[in-house]
PLY file of the C-alpha trace (Angstrom):
ply
format ascii 1.0
element vertex 335
property float x
property float y
property float z
element edge 334
property int vertex1
property int vertex2
end_header
6.63 -7.67 66.66
7.03 -10.53 69.12
10.28 -12.04 70.37
11.02 -15.52 71.62
12.00 -14.34 75.11
13.44 -16.69 77.68
10.78 -19.39 77.35
10.58 -21.51 74.16
7.12 -21.47 72.60
6.10 -18.39 74.60
6.81 -15.30 72.46
6.24 -11.97 74.20
5.88 -8.32 73.25
8.98 -6.41 74.44
8.43 -4.03 77.34
10.49 -1.33 75.64
8.00 -1.23 72.76
5.13 -0.90 75.22
6.89 2.13 76.69
7.48 3.53 73.21
3.79 3.16 72.36
2.89 4.85 75.64
5.26 7.72 74.88
3.73 8.23 71.45
0.20 8.21 72.88
1.34 10.81 75.42
2.80 12.96 72.66
-0.49 12.96 70.78
-2.36 14.00 73.93
0.20 16.72 74.64
-0.30 18.31 71.24
-4.08 18.23 71.72
-4.33 19.37 75.36
-1.34 21.46 76.49
-1.58 24.15 73.86
-0.57 25.08 70.37
3.16 25.47 69.83
4.58 28.78 68.70
6.93 28.78 65.69
10.28 27.31 66.71
8.96 25.60 69.85
9.23 21.85 70.39
7.98 19.25 72.83
10.76 17.12 74.27
10.18 13.71 75.81
11.94 13.92 79.20
11.49 10.40 80.56
9.32 7.71 82.11
9.17 7.23 85.87
7.87 4.31 87.95
7.24 1.94 85.05
5.91 -1.42 86.27
5.06 -4.54 84.29
2.48 -6.82 85.88
2.19 -9.49 83.18
3.63 -10.28 79.74
1.85 -9.33 76.53
1.50 -12.40 74.31
0.11 -13.09 70.80
-3.67 -12.63 70.74
-3.60 -9.87 73.36
-4.88 -6.43 72.42
-3.48 -3.51 74.37
-5.46 -0.43 75.32
-3.44 2.71 76.06
-4.97 5.19 78.52
-3.08 8.46 79.02
-4.36 11.31 81.21
-3.01 14.82 81.79
-1.96 15.50 85.40
-0.21 18.88 85.71
2.18 21.43 84.18
4.90 23.06 86.27
7.91 25.11 85.19
7.64 24.02 81.61
7.32 20.31 82.41
4.03 18.55 81.80
3.27 15.30 83.59
1.01 12.59 82.22
-0.11 9.29 83.69
-0.32 6.29 81.40
-1.73 2.78 81.80
-1.62 -0.03 79.24
-4.14 -2.82 79.78
-4.67 -6.15 78.08
-8.04 -7.85 78.49
-7.80 -10.70 75.97
-6.59 -13.77 77.83
-3.91 -16.07 76.46
-5.55 -18.96 74.61
-8.41 -16.95 73.11
-8.78 -17.42 69.35
-9.43 -14.10 67.61
-10.33 -14.12 63.90
-9.18 -11.77 61.18
-10.60 -8.26 61.34
-12.10 -8.65 64.81
-12.40 -5.33 66.63
-12.27 -5.42 70.43
-13.13 -2.03 71.89
-11.96 -0.45 75.14
-12.64 -2.11 78.49
-13.71 -5.43 76.97
-12.74 -8.78 78.50
-12.26 -11.95 76.44
-11.58 -15.19 78.32
-8.99 -17.83 77.51
-11.50 -20.38 76.11
-13.27 -17.96 73.79
-13.27 -18.14 69.99
-14.42 -15.10 67.99
-14.94 -15.32 64.23
-13.69 -12.91 61.58
-15.22 -9.46 61.35
-17.02 -9.51 64.68
-17.05 -6.21 66.60
-17.10 -5.84 70.39
-17.96 -2.17 70.92
-16.79 -1.55 74.51
-17.25 -2.94 78.04
-18.24 -6.34 76.59
-17.48 -9.52 78.57
-17.10 -12.83 76.73
-16.20 -15.66 79.09
-16.29 -19.43 79.51
-16.24 -21.94 76.66
-17.82 -19.62 74.12
-17.74 -19.64 70.34
-18.92 -16.56 68.45
-19.19 -16.63 64.66
-18.49 -14.05 61.97
-19.60 -10.45 61.50
-21.51 -10.02 64.74
-22.06 -6.59 66.31
-21.94 -6.77 70.11
-22.70 -3.59 72.02
-21.75 -2.10 75.38
-22.11 -4.09 78.60
-23.25 -7.30 76.90
-22.19 -10.45 78.78
-21.84 -13.71 76.87
-20.82 -17.09 78.29
-20.88 -16.15 81.94
-21.86 -18.57 84.73
-25.58 -19.34 84.60
-28.07 -18.66 87.39
-29.15 -22.27 87.94
-28.54 -23.12 91.61
-27.53 -26.67 90.61
-24.63 -25.45 88.50
-21.32 -26.66 89.94
-18.80 -25.36 87.44
-19.23 -28.03 84.75
-17.61 -27.19 81.38
-20.79 -26.11 79.60
-20.86 -23.87 76.55
-22.32 -20.99 74.57
-22.45 -20.76 70.78
-23.43 -17.65 68.83
-23.71 -17.81 65.04
-23.07 -15.19 62.37
-24.34 -11.66 61.66
-26.18 -11.18 64.94
-26.80 -7.78 66.51
-26.52 -8.08 70.27
-27.42 -4.77 71.85
-26.57 -3.14 75.16
-26.68 -5.18 78.39
-27.78 -8.44 76.77
-26.92 -11.54 78.83
-26.42 -14.99 77.30
-25.53 -17.59 79.95
-23.74 -20.91 79.51
-25.69 -24.20 79.63
-26.03 -26.73 82.45
-25.03 -30.36 82.85
-28.66 -31.20 83.63
-29.73 -29.69 80.31
-28.04 -29.91 76.94
-24.89 -28.23 78.23
-25.21 -25.64 75.46
-26.91 -22.28 75.08
-27.17 -21.49 71.38
-28.06 -18.43 69.32
-28.25 -18.91 65.54
-27.69 -16.45 62.70
-29.08 -13.02 61.75
-30.87 -12.34 65.03
-31.52 -9.01 66.73
-31.37 -9.11 70.52
-32.37 -5.68 71.78
-31.38 -3.92 75.00
-31.48 -5.98 78.23
-32.57 -9.25 76.62
-31.79 -12.28 78.80
-31.10 -15.70 77.26
-30.82 -18.20 80.10
-29.01 -21.53 80.29
-29.72 -24.22 77.69
-31.89 -21.95 75.53
-31.88 -22.28 71.75
-32.65 -19.23 69.61
-32.98 -20.00 65.89
-32.30 -17.74 62.92
-33.66 -14.30 61.97
-35.46 -13.81 65.29
-36.15 -10.49 67.00
-36.18 -10.30 70.80
-37.27 -6.80 71.81
-36.11 -4.80 74.83
-36.18 -6.66 78.16
-37.51 -9.91 76.70
-36.60 -12.70 79.14
-36.11 -16.36 78.29
-36.01 -18.75 81.25
-33.91 -21.90 81.09
-34.35 -24.45 78.27
-36.62 -22.21 76.15
-36.56 -22.75 72.37
-37.30 -19.93 69.91
-37.77 -21.15 66.33
-36.78 -19.25 63.17
-38.33 -15.85 62.35
-40.10 -15.53 65.70
-40.61 -12.08 67.24
-40.78 -11.68 71.02
-42.20 -8.36 72.19
-40.59 -6.13 74.79
-40.97 -6.94 78.50
-42.17 -10.46 77.67
-41.26 -13.37 79.94
-41.22 -16.97 78.72
-41.44 -19.87 81.17
-38.85 -22.64 81.40
-38.99 -25.35 78.71
-41.50 -23.46 76.55
-41.19 -23.61 72.76
-42.07 -20.66 70.53
-42.79 -21.84 66.98
-41.51 -20.44 63.71
-43.00 -17.13 62.49
-44.73 -16.53 65.83
-45.37 -13.00 67.07
-45.63 -12.62 70.86
-46.93 -9.21 71.87
-45.18 -7.00 74.40
-45.57 -7.40 78.16
-46.82 -10.97 77.76
-46.29 -13.94 80.05
-45.91 -17.20 78.11
-46.39 -20.36 80.17
-47.16 -22.89 77.40
-45.88 -23.64 73.91
-46.95 -21.36 71.04
-47.51 -23.18 67.70
-46.05 -21.83 64.44
-47.55 -18.82 62.64
-49.60 -17.69 65.67
-49.97 -14.25 67.25
-49.98 -14.58 71.05
-50.60 -11.87 73.62
-51.39 -11.43 77.31
-50.60 -12.92 80.70
-51.06 -15.81 80.43
-50.61 -15.54 76.66
-53.51 -16.68 74.47
-53.83 -16.94 70.65
-55.05 -13.94 68.63
-54.97 -15.23 65.06
-52.38 -15.87 62.36
-49.31 -13.65 61.90
-50.41 -12.70 58.38
-48.24 -9.58 58.09
-45.10 -11.50 58.99
-45.92 -14.33 56.58
-46.48 -11.91 53.68
-43.14 -10.27 54.38
-41.43 -13.64 54.24
-42.89 -14.62 50.90
-45.66 -17.08 51.74
-48.12 -17.31 48.84
-51.91 -17.05 49.07
-52.49 -20.80 49.02
-50.00 -21.39 51.82
-51.49 -18.61 53.92
-55.01 -19.94 53.42
-53.86 -23.42 54.46
-52.25 -21.95 57.60
-55.50 -20.11 58.40
-57.49 -23.30 57.90
-55.20 -25.20 60.26
-55.51 -22.38 62.81
-59.32 -22.55 62.63
-59.23 -26.30 63.15
-56.95 -25.90 66.16
-58.60 -22.93 67.85
-62.13 -22.34 66.53
-63.64 -25.75 65.92
-64.05 -26.74 69.61
-62.27 -29.99 68.84
-59.96 -31.74 71.26
-56.28 -31.48 70.49
-56.17 -35.06 69.25
-59.14 -34.44 66.94
-57.54 -31.24 65.65
-54.26 -33.05 65.00
-56.06 -35.66 62.89
-57.73 -33.01 60.71
-54.51 -31.03 60.30
-52.73 -34.23 59.31
-55.25 -34.72 56.49
-54.83 -31.07 55.45
-51.04 -31.47 55.37
-51.33 -34.04 52.58
-52.69 -31.29 50.33
-50.75 -28.35 51.78
-47.31 -29.41 53.15
-46.82 -26.02 54.84
-49.11 -27.07 57.70
-46.85 -30.04 58.44
-45.01 -27.53 60.61
-47.93 -27.68 63.05
-47.67 -31.45 63.30
-43.90 -31.39 63.74
-44.34 -28.82 66.48
-46.87 -30.93 68.36
-44.36 -33.78 68.63
-41.88 -31.44 70.37
-44.32 -29.86 72.79
-43.97 -30.88 76.44
-45.86 -28.10 78.25
-49.01 -28.19 76.14
-49.98 -25.47 73.68
-51.73 -22.20 74.38
-55.49 -22.52 73.72
0 1
1 2
2 3
3 4
4 5
5 6
6 7
7 8
8 9
9 10
10 11
11 12
12 13
13 14
14 15
15 16
16 17
17 18
18 19
19 20
20 21
21 22
22 23
23 24
24 25
25 26
26 27
27 28
28 29
29 30
30 31
31 32
32 33
33 34
34 35
35 36
36 37
37 38
38 39
39 40
40 41
41 42
42 43
43 44
44 45
45 46
46 47
47 48
48 49
49 50
50 51
51 52
52 53
53 54
54 55
55 56
56 57
57 58
58 59
59 60
60 61
61 62
62 63
63 64
64 65
65 66
66 67
67 68
68 69
69 70
70 71
71 72
72 73
73 74
74 75
75 76
76 77
77 78
78 79
79 80
80 81
81 82
82 83
83 84
84 85
85 86
86 87
87 88
88 89
89 90
90 91
91 92
92 93
93 94
94 95
95 96
96 97
97 98
98 99
99 100
100 101
101 102
102 103
103 104
104 105
105 106
106 107
107 108
108 109
109 110
110 111
111 112
112 113
113 114
114 115
115 116
116 117
117 118
118 119
119 120
120 121
121 122
122 123
123 124
124 125
125 126
126 127
127 128
128 129
129 130
130 131
131 132
132 133
133 134
134 135
135 136
136 137
137 138
138 139
139 140
140 141
141 142
142 143
143 144
144 145
145 146
146 147
147 148
148 149
149 150
150 151
151 152
152 153
153 154
154 155
155 156
156 157
157 158
158 159
159 160
160 161
161 162
162 163
163 164
164 165
165 166
166 167
167 168
168 169
169 170
170 171
171 172
172 173
173 174
174 175
175 176
176 177
177 178
178 179
179 180
180 181
181 182
182 183
183 184
184 185
185 186
186 187
187 188
188 189
189 190
190 191
191 192
192 193
193 194
194 195
195 196
196 197
197 198
198 199
199 200
200 201
201 202
202 203
203 204
204 205
205 206
206 207
207 208
208 209
209 210
210 211
211 212
212 213
213 214
214 215
215 216
216 217
217 218
218 219
219 220
220 221
221 222
222 223
223 224
224 225
225 226
226 227
227 228
228 229
229 230
230 231
231 232
232 233
233 234
234 235
235 236
236 237
237 238
238 239
239 240
240 241
241 242
242 243
243 244
244 245
245 246
246 247
247 248
248 249
249 250
250 251
251 252
252 253
253 254
254 255
255 256
256 257
257 258
258 259
259 260
260 261
261 262
262 263
263 264
264 265
265 266
266 267
267 268
268 269
269 270
270 271
271 272
272 273
273 274
274 275
275 276
276 277
277 278
278 279
279 280
280 281
281 282
282 283
283 284
284 285
285 286
286 287
287 288
288 289
289 290
290 291
291 292
292 293
293 294
294 295
295 296
296 297
297 298
298 299
299 300
300 301
301 302
302 303
303 304
304 305
305 306
306 307
307 308
308 309
309 310
310 311
311 312
312 313
313 314
314 315
315 316
316 317
317 318
318 319
319 320
320 321
321 322
322 323
323 324
324 325
325 326
326 327
327 328
328 329
329 330
330 331
331 332
332 333
333 334
């Protein structure tokens, strides 16, 4: 229940109800910690001392009650209670969102229905998070980026739907010099300690394993897998259905369908296992292998390889993805 209060348009949660909630939380703890009552015994609520209100509770806030046992003396038991609110006024919280203890949600944040923040999660800045995401402890989304040129411009983060963002993942806001947006798509798994730097774009259904690190402006296309402890250089593009092995250092663009490994990463064939899992048929997979051989095993220049792949694409459209990728590449491709 909220009441209008003294300021029109600013409804607040009454302080007396906060105290009532605190008293009930204390009663529950008393029954669980002080000892089992004998028949005929009762707990009586004696009073609240030194209550202080530091800020109003407004619609959109979520209170966390913390009550701790202090001491028992002469039949009186003393508890200490603190109620905290860590969802700032202005945040837009969708239906069924769960915000766990010790989370912080900033005033310019929007969180879609069904998303869960486990605990100790920070969501800050101009950040939009979609539906049904699972965000685990100590993740930080939308915080100030680490680009030394950043001067507080109103840049953004967008996270799509149904992502699993595991412990200690960091996703930083964009920069004015870049696109101004760091974006993560749908159905991705970002494992423990993954870092997504400013202006990165992660597509859909990607897996970034533990400690994978994306420098600024990196693009990860759909269904890519980045192995643990892998670092990817600024402005690199990782193509669709790529598999980058663990502990790799990627300094150039990786074309679609390729397995890459090492420091500096080099090609090791076609990601056949991943393509089978995603429903590519035999003809498509053979065409992808043929394009790979043209690109990496024919000793042709890149321009010569492009011309042959272009001819192949007329018969097998699936290899058009190679050609589209080449037009985006700015750092050159791994060879």
